Each structure stands twice: as structure tokens, then as C-alpha cells.
Phi, psi and omega in degrees: 000138175273181185295324180295317179295323177294320180297316179293319182293327181290349175297329179254003180131212184288139180286136180287159180286328178243154180297135181231109181300324178297317178297316179297321179297318178299320179296312181293325177295319180292319177296319178294319179296320178297320178295318177295320179295317178296320178295320180291325178292322176298316178297317180295319179295319178297316178298316177300316179297317179294316180294324177294317180295320178296315178298316178295320178299317179297319178297318179293320178298316179294321180292331179281354176088018179285126178252172180298320181295324180285327184275346184302315179297324180292316179293323177294320177296318178297318178296319178297319177295323178295318178294320178297320179295315180297318179297317179295319180294319179293322179294321184280309188261342183095156185294326182296317181294321180293314180294322179297319180288321183290319184262358184057041180238136178264127176259145177288136182283000000 
């Protein structure tokens, strides 16, 4: 065994004297499980951070005294910009590309 194989084998304990396909499969399964776990923890942390920021932002907005009547022009401008962006994206790329990207669905060309 070379050093890389020993390093991988040591993830589950002592390295065997002869190559064992079952042992190697267990090592790779454990590495894959660890990768999935780390990815799910990253997603959970990102979701928690975004929701916390939204909650804090709403609290700050309410504390600053912003009311619906005051925010309507800002929201109307944001909605107008969103519609203009959607129109531009459809004009440039075509409706299939925009829908495919938005819905994560691939359409046959």
C-alpha cells in the first residue's frame, strides 16, 4: 500500500495487510456520507443565516417607523425593475431559456 491508500484506510481504523474491496467500499461510503453531511450543514447554516437576517431586517424596519404607505413607492419601483428585467431576459435569451433557468427544467431545443 502506498501512503494515500494508508491514509484512506486509516479513516476506519488499522489498514489491512492485503487489499480488501469491501473495506475500500466502506471507506468510500464513509467519505461520501461525510461529504453529504457537511453539505447539508452548510445549507442549514445558510438558511438559518438568511432567515435571521430577514427577521432582524423586519425588526429594524418596524423600529425605524417605516409604514406601508411610505414603502409603497419603493416597492412599486422594485416591481417595475423586476418586470423590466424579466422582459429584457425574455427578449435576449427567449422564453425557453428563461423558463428553464427559473424552473430548473431543461426543455428540448
